Backbone as a chain_set.jsonl record, in Angstrom:
{"seq": "MAKRGGFPGGMPGNMNNLMKQAQKMQRQMEDAQKTLEETEVEATAGGGAVTVKVSGKKEILAIKIEEEVVDPDDIEMLEDLIMAAANEALRKIDEMTQANMAKFTGGLGGFGGLGF", "coords": {"N": [[-15.393, 32.735, 19.881], [-14.024, 30.306, 17.779], [-12.832, 30.664, 14.499], [-13.532, 28.871, 11.508], [-12.008, 27.191, 8.692], [-10.017, 28.267, 5.839], [-6.565, 29.211, 6.384], [-5.966, 29.686, 9.09], [-4.551, 28.894, 12.325], [-2.134, 27.617, 12.045], [-1.694, 26.223, 9.642], [0.012, 26.994, 7.43], [2.55, 26.319, 8.463], [2.359, 23.536, 8.631], [2.146, 22.977, 5.912], [4.633, 23.817, 5.085], [6.267, 21.936, 6.381], [5.388, 19.658, 5.041], [6.296, 20.214, 2.454], [9.077, 20.187, 2.91], [9.413, 17.515, 3.608], [8.673, 16.326, 1.189], [10.703, 17.265, -0.501], [12.908, 16.054, 0.708], [12.271, 13.367, 0.284], [12.366, 13.329, -2.498], [15.119, 13.772, -2.937], [16.119, 11.425, -1.781], [14.996, 9.522, -3.508], [16.305, 10.206, -5.883], [18.953, 9.61, -5.157], [18.673, 6.845, -4.759], [18.01, 6.065, -7.36], [20.374, 6.723, -8.713], [22.163, 4.963, -7.478], [21.031, 2.543, -8.311], [21.42, 2.749, -11.091], [24.149, 2.424, -11.185], [24.448, -0.185, -10.57], [25.193, -3.585, -11.388], [24.091, -6.546, -12.942], [24.124, -10.099, -13.406], [23.105, -12.746, -15.542], [22.4, -16.109, -16.435], [22.154, -18.68, -18.98], [21.284, -21.905, -20.257], [22.514, -23.58, -18.395], [24.703, -22.104, -17.551], [26.13, -21.771, -19.836], [25.884, -19.5, -21.379], [26.436, -16.219, -20.427], [25.196, -13.106, -19.419], [25.838, -9.743, -18.722], [24.34, -6.922, -17.31], [23.729, -3.418, -16.97], [22.316, -1.155, -14.508], [21.152, 0.754, -16.018], [20.042, -0.588, -18.01], [21.725, -1.462, -20.048], [23.585, -3.652, -22.022], [26.489, -4.992, -20.818], [28.352, -7.016, -21.033], [28.868, -10.135, -22.694], [29.281, -13.527, -22.297], [30.31, -16.518, -23.713], [30.455, -19.944, -23.546], [32.799, -22.171, -25.026], [31.948, -24.772, -25.817], [29.309, -24.469, -26.492], [29.156, -23.267, -28.887], [28.148, -24.056, -31.91], [28.368, -24.382, -35.219], [26.404, -25.51, -36.765], [24.093, -25.144, -35.386], [23.085, -22.465, -34.871], [20.757, -21.188, -34.068], [20.141, -22.204, -31.497], [22.159, -21.062, -29.935], [21.564, -18.351, -30.285], [19.063, -18.305, -29.014], [19.841, -18.91, -26.381], [21.408, -16.681, -25.723], [19.49, -14.66, -25.925], [17.713, -15.499, -23.897], [19.312, -15.297, -21.579], [19.897, -12.542, -21.616], [17.309, -11.423, -21.391], [16.608, -12.383, -18.862], [18.487, -11.067, -17.243], [17.686, -8.408, -17.652], [15.122, -8.574, -16.557], [15.798, -8.964, -13.882], [16.919, -6.462, -13.279], [14.627, -4.878, -13.586], [13.077, -5.879, -11.461], [14.663, -5.086, -9.298], [14.47, -2.331, -9.579], [11.707, -1.902, -9.158], [11.482, -2.824, -6.504], [13.116, -1.005, -5.238], [11.804, 1.459, -5.705], [9.436, 0.92, -4.395], [10.012, 1.323, -1.765], [9.644, 4.0, -1.462], [7.082, 4.572, -2.372], [5.37, 2.854, -1.104], [4.175, 3.542, 1.41], [2.418, 5.576, 0.842], [-0.249, 5.286, 0.235], [-1.654, 5.466, -2.155], [-2.672, 7.991, -2.868], [-5.441, 8.622, -2.456], [-6.759, 6.963, -4.261], [-6.045, 7.789, -6.777], [-4.234, 6.51, -8.302], [-1.479, 6.893, -8.183]], "CA": [[-15.633, 31.549, 19.088], [-12.968, 30.11, 16.779], [-13.244, 30.719, 13.104], [-13.123, 27.674, 10.78], [-11.733, 27.384, 7.273], [-8.821, 29.024, 5.51], [-5.305, 28.712, 6.917], [-5.666, 29.994, 10.491], [-4.269, 27.758, 13.188], [-0.849, 26.987, 11.78], [-1.659, 25.433, 8.404], [1.217, 27.227, 6.626], [3.644, 25.54, 9.04], [2.161, 22.151, 8.205], [2.451, 22.924, 4.491], [6.089, 23.925, 4.984], [6.801, 20.623, 6.758], [5.07, 18.738, 3.952], [7.219, 20.516, 1.351], [10.397, 19.704, 3.313], [9.379, 16.053, 3.494], [8.64, 15.982, -0.239], [12.042, 17.517, -1.029], [13.775, 15.004, 1.245], [11.912, 12.141, -0.425], [12.873, 13.456, -3.862], [16.57, 13.545, -2.88], [16.328, 10.0, -1.526], [14.678, 8.798, -4.739], [17.387, 10.477, -6.826], [20.101, 8.814, -4.7], [18.367, 5.436, -5.025], [18.09, 5.882, -8.811], [21.791, 6.751, -9.074], [22.723, 3.69, -7.017], [20.518, 1.505, -9.202], [22.079, 2.879, -12.392], [25.519, 1.951, -11.043], [24.372, -1.604, -10.273], [25.355, -4.531, -12.488], [23.588, -7.887, -12.647], [24.432, -11.138, -14.386], [22.162, -13.852, -15.66], [22.93, -17.162, -17.299], [21.217, -19.593, -19.635], [21.931, -23.134, -20.696], [23.365, -24.108, -17.335], [25.92, -21.305, -17.46], [26.806, -21.739, -21.135], [25.863, -18.106, -21.818], [26.277, -15.275, -19.327], [25.016, -11.723, -19.865], [25.922, -8.746, -17.653], [23.549, -5.744, -17.674], [23.787, -2.325, -16.001], [21.038, -0.631, -14.036], [20.605, 1.588, -17.092], [19.559, -1.565, -18.989], [22.684, -1.584, -21.14], [24.355, -4.892, -21.949], [27.892, -4.674, -20.591], [29.203, -8.125, -21.457], [28.275, -11.432, -23.015], [30.291, -14.584, -22.27], [29.79, -17.754, -24.303], [31.362, -21.09, -23.403], [33.155, -22.741, -26.338], [31.2, -25.979, -26.175], [27.971, -24.099, -26.953], [29.268, -22.738, -30.246], [27.973, -25.105, -32.91], [27.994, -23.702, -36.459], [25.211, -26.118, -37.347], [22.93, -24.838, -34.559], [23.156, -21.06, -34.475], [19.498, -20.826, -33.406], [20.217, -22.511, -30.072], [23.008, -20.044, -29.331], [20.764, -17.117, -30.272], [18.044, -18.459, -27.97], [20.504, -18.832, -25.077], [21.781, -15.276, -25.514], [18.252, -13.927, -25.679], [17.187, -15.898, -22.584], [20.162, -14.711, -20.536], [19.706, -11.087, -21.64], [15.98, -11.131, -20.847], [16.635, -12.654, -17.42], [19.233, -9.977, -16.618], [16.82, -7.226, -17.691], [14.054, -8.811, -15.592], [16.374, -8.72, -12.556], [17.023, -5.007, -13.111], [13.26, -4.385, -13.372], [12.677, -6.242, -10.099], [15.402, -4.218, -8.38], [13.892, -0.989, -9.712], [10.405, -1.906, -8.489], [11.704, -2.947, -5.064], [13.701, 0.254, -4.799], [10.774, 2.49, -5.708], [8.405, 0.554, -3.418], [10.413, 1.924, -0.489], [9.163, 5.373, -1.419], [5.66, 4.674, -2.687], [4.603, 1.892, -0.321], [3.41, 4.114, 2.504], [1.661, 6.77, 0.45], [-1.668, 4.972, 0.221], [-2.301, 5.624, -3.458], [-3.207, 9.328, -3.057], [-6.89, 8.648, -2.525], [-7.278, 6.208, -5.405], [-5.713, 8.418, -8.052], [-3.375, 5.62, -9.066], [-0.072, 7.301, -8.135]], "C": [[-14.587, 31.476, 17.99], [-13.552, 30.085, 15.378], [-12.727, 29.472, 12.378], [-12.885, 28.003, 9.316], [-10.473, 28.199, 7.066], [-7.58, 28.381, 6.095], [-5.047, 29.048, 8.372], [-5.368, 28.728, 11.285], [-3.019, 27.003, 12.804], [-0.764, 26.169, 10.504], [-0.429, 25.726, 7.562], [2.419, 26.454, 7.147], [3.552, 24.087, 8.627], [2.509, 21.987, 6.729], [3.965, 22.988, 4.281], [6.747, 22.592, 5.329], [6.566, 19.597, 5.655], [6.013, 18.948, 2.776], [8.625, 20.016, 1.667], [10.473, 18.186, 3.184], [9.403, 15.616, 2.041], [10.018, 16.186, -0.864], [13.022, 16.451, -0.553], [13.528, 13.687, 0.504], [12.444, 12.175, -1.856], [14.381, 13.224, -3.892], [16.873, 12.068, -2.663], [16.054, 9.173, -2.774], [15.78, 8.998, -5.785], [18.633, 9.671, -6.461], [19.891, 7.334, -5.001], [18.478, 5.142, -6.52], [19.547, 5.849, -9.259], [22.464, 5.432, -8.677], [22.29, 2.554, -7.937], [21.222, 1.554, -10.554], [23.51, 2.367, -12.359], [25.582, 0.446, -10.771], [24.58, -2.427, -11.543], [24.804, -5.88, -12.044], [24.006, -8.828, -13.765], [23.325, -12.17, -14.382], [22.765, -14.848, -16.636], [21.795, -17.95, -17.926], [22.005, -20.82, -20.06], [22.885, -23.692, -19.665], [24.691, -23.375, -17.217], [26.682, -21.202, -18.773], [26.885, -20.322, -21.698], [25.601, -17.243, -20.592], [26.179, -13.875, -19.915], [25.061, -10.83, -18.63], [25.236, -7.477, -18.146], [23.702, -4.695, -16.577], [22.381, -1.938, -15.567], [20.387, 0.301, -15.04], [20.066, 0.735, -18.226], [20.42, -1.588, -20.252], [23.44, -2.892, -20.956], [25.827, -4.518, -21.871], [28.822, -5.769, -21.105], [28.365, -9.347, -21.767], [29.423, -12.434, -23.051], [29.646, -15.868, -22.773], [30.846, -18.844, -24.143], [31.577, -21.738, -24.769], [32.272, -23.905, -26.753], [29.792, -25.679, -26.7], [27.997, -23.639, -28.414], [29.26, -23.899, -31.232], [27.51, -24.435, -34.201], [26.729, -24.273, -37.103], [23.947, -25.815, -36.541], [23.028, -23.424, -33.993], [21.9, -20.648, -33.712], [19.543, -21.094, -31.911], [21.048, -21.445, -29.357], [22.261, -18.705, -29.244], [19.716, -17.163, -29.163], [18.657, -18.335, -26.575], [20.893, -17.39, -24.751], [20.541, -14.456, -25.173], [17.702, -14.248, -24.284], [18.004, -15.269, -21.459], [19.974, -13.202, -20.468], [18.357, -10.711, -21.034], [15.932, -11.359, -19.342], [17.376, -11.535, -16.69], [18.384, -8.706, -16.576], [15.664, -7.363, -16.7], [14.556, -8.548, -14.167], [16.493, -7.226, -12.276], [15.641, -4.419, -12.85], [12.786, -4.682, -11.952], [13.367, -5.356, -9.072], [14.829, -2.811, -8.404], [12.568, -0.911, -8.968], [10.567, -1.979, -6.977], [12.245, -1.646, -4.497], [12.64, 1.342, -4.707], [9.66, 2.193, -4.705], [8.734, 1.116, -2.045], [9.804, 3.311, -0.338], [7.658, 5.471, -1.62], [4.788, 3.8, -1.799], [3.724, 2.5, 0.746], [2.532, 5.286, 2.121], [0.17, 6.515, 0.291], [-2.38, 5.291, -1.072], [-2.925, 6.975, -3.708], [-4.717, 9.304, -3.291], [-7.452, 7.973, -3.762], [-6.972, 6.828, -6.748], [-4.742, 7.594, -8.867], [-1.912, 6.022, -9.074], [0.721, 6.322, -7.32]], "O": [[-14.296, 32.481, 17.341], [-14.631, 29.545, 15.136], [-11.592, 29.058, 12.613], [-13.458, 28.943, 8.766], [-9.925, 28.757, 8.016], [-7.531, 27.166, 6.285], [-3.97, 28.718, 8.869], [-5.858, 27.644, 10.968], [-2.854, 25.85, 13.201], [0.224, 25.456, 10.327], [0.147, 24.788, 7.01], [3.23, 25.977, 6.354], [4.567, 23.47, 8.306], [3.098, 20.98, 6.335], [4.511, 22.304, 3.415], [7.679, 22.165, 4.648], [7.432, 18.77, 5.367], [6.478, 17.984, 2.168], [9.298, 19.478, 0.789], [11.471, 17.641, 2.712], [10.076, 14.646, 1.694], [10.455, 15.367, -1.673], [13.869, 15.996, -1.321], [14.472, 12.983, 0.145], [12.918, 11.16, -2.368], [14.874, 12.542, -4.789], [17.779, 11.52, -3.29], [16.789, 8.231, -3.071], [16.144, 8.057, -6.49], [19.295, 9.114, -7.337], [20.812, 6.648, -5.445], [18.984, 4.089, -6.908], [19.915, 5.029, -10.1], [23.237, 4.861, -9.447], [23.101, 1.701, -8.298], [21.581, 0.512, -11.103], [24.036, 1.925, -13.38], [26.67, -0.13, -10.746], [24.189, -2.013, -12.635], [25.021, -6.305, -10.91], [24.213, -8.418, -14.907], [22.694, -12.432, -13.358], [23.528, -14.49, -17.533], [20.648, -17.901, -17.481], [23.227, -20.778, -20.201], [23.943, -24.219, -20.01], [25.695, -23.968, -16.823], [27.761, -20.611, -18.821], [27.832, -19.98, -22.407], [24.674, -17.494, -19.822], [26.962, -13.496, -20.786], [24.414, -11.112, -17.622], [25.505, -7.006, -19.252], [23.794, -5.033, -15.396], [21.391, -2.34, -16.178], [19.2, 0.605, -14.928], [19.679, 1.251, -19.274], [19.915, -1.716, -21.367], [23.886, -3.203, -19.851], [26.35, -3.82, -22.739], [29.934, -5.494, -21.555], [27.302, -9.565, -21.185], [30.417, -12.224, -23.745], [28.571, -16.256, -22.316], [31.992, -18.677, -24.559], [30.647, -21.84, -25.57], [31.889, -24.01, -27.918], [29.155, -26.551, -27.292], [26.966, -23.629, -29.086], [30.243, -24.628, -31.364], [26.375, -23.965, -34.274], [26.066, -23.597, -37.89], [22.848, -26.182, -36.957], [23.049, -23.229, -32.778], [21.982, -19.831, -32.794], [19.034, -20.291, -31.129], [20.666, -20.981, -28.283], [22.332, -18.018, -28.226], [19.508, -16.177, -28.457], [18.062, -17.724, -25.688], [20.719, -16.939, -23.618], [20.553, -13.654, -24.238], [17.27, -13.342, -23.571], [17.437, -14.763, -20.49], [19.898, -12.639, -19.376], [18.277, -9.772, -20.242], [15.28, -10.601, -18.624], [16.936, -11.099, -15.626], [18.369, -8.005, -15.564], [15.267, -6.381, -16.072], [13.836, -7.982, -13.344], [16.204, -6.773, -11.169], [15.492, -3.554, -11.987], [12.164, -3.833, -11.313], [12.75, -4.923, -8.098], [14.714, -2.168, -7.36], [12.328, 0.042, -8.227], [9.871, -1.277, -6.244], [11.87, -1.237, -3.399], [12.593, 2.073, -3.718], [9.01, 3.116, -4.215], [7.832, 1.359, -1.243], [9.488, 3.746, 0.769], [7.025, 6.378, -1.079], [3.574, 3.995, -1.752], [2.616, 2.014, 0.97], [1.954, 5.932, 2.995], [-0.603, 7.47, 0.219], [-3.608, 5.381, -1.085], [-3.658, 7.119, -4.686], [-5.204, 9.916, -4.241], [-8.507, 8.366, -4.26], [-7.565, 6.447, -7.757], [-4.45, 7.939, -10.012], [-1.158, 5.528, -9.912], [1.93, 6.489, -7.159]]}, "num_chains": 1, "name": "protein.A"}
């Protein structure tokens, strides 16, 4: 009669395979994160009057402002356009990050409702 419980029946081999898969997944996630950090996105506001370029590390790399938008009597509008373009660029990076990580977390089933 077969004994139940413990690790008999090859469980250590299954655990070893699980560890290998976890290590592979970790390397893939690290590669995806590195690729994302090297990514640059641009966003515009005011019909292209203000353009902001942001890195995957969420650092502003460049801001371009068209001359016709610069009005010394309406600095607030220019500030709003810069803020809108910067926020849109950051939102794009967030979306890319979520989509990238979903590749790795999508099939895990939430670890039994633990919220991971």
